[in-house]
Residue, then its C-alpha position, 0 to 999 in steps of 0.5 A: v318205371l321207378p321214381d327218381v331216387r339216388q339210391i335204392d334198397l332191395d330186400i332179398v330172401v334166399v331159400n334152400n329148396g334141396n336136402t342138403p345143408e348149404r355153406q358160405v353161400e354168396v348172395t350178390a346184388t347188381l345194379q348195372p346201368l345199361d349204358g355200360a357204366k360201372p356196376t354197383m354191387k353188394r354182397d353177403v354170405v349165408d350158411l343155410a339148412p335144408g328148407q331154411n330161408k334167409s332175409f337180406q337187406f342191401r341198403g344204399i345201391a347208388t342209381p344211374g339217375a333219372g332216364r337212364p335205363f338199368a338192370i338189377s340182378v340178384h344171384s345166389g350160389p354156386f351150388p354143388g350139384d344143382d340141377n337148375p342153376t337158371d334159378d339162381e339168378i333173378p335179372r330185371n331191367y327198370v328206368m327212373r322218371 
């Protein structure tokens, strides 16, 4: 449960846990109302050296309003040769009151 606000900000950290550089990695944050309304998305692109991390701040993501459940999903990739793509996305469900 989150407080009722019109917009939210997300602070995201993406890490290259591999042994090769990653170029032009797309990082996407999506806020999807669970009632089927149109999602709000923010995107950025990053290059990451092996072991490097990068912080992102996605500001001003519109929310659906109080009492309407929504999902926030953060996704990075795709990555060539990724043997565990399930860890490239983090979904969470919320409601504001």
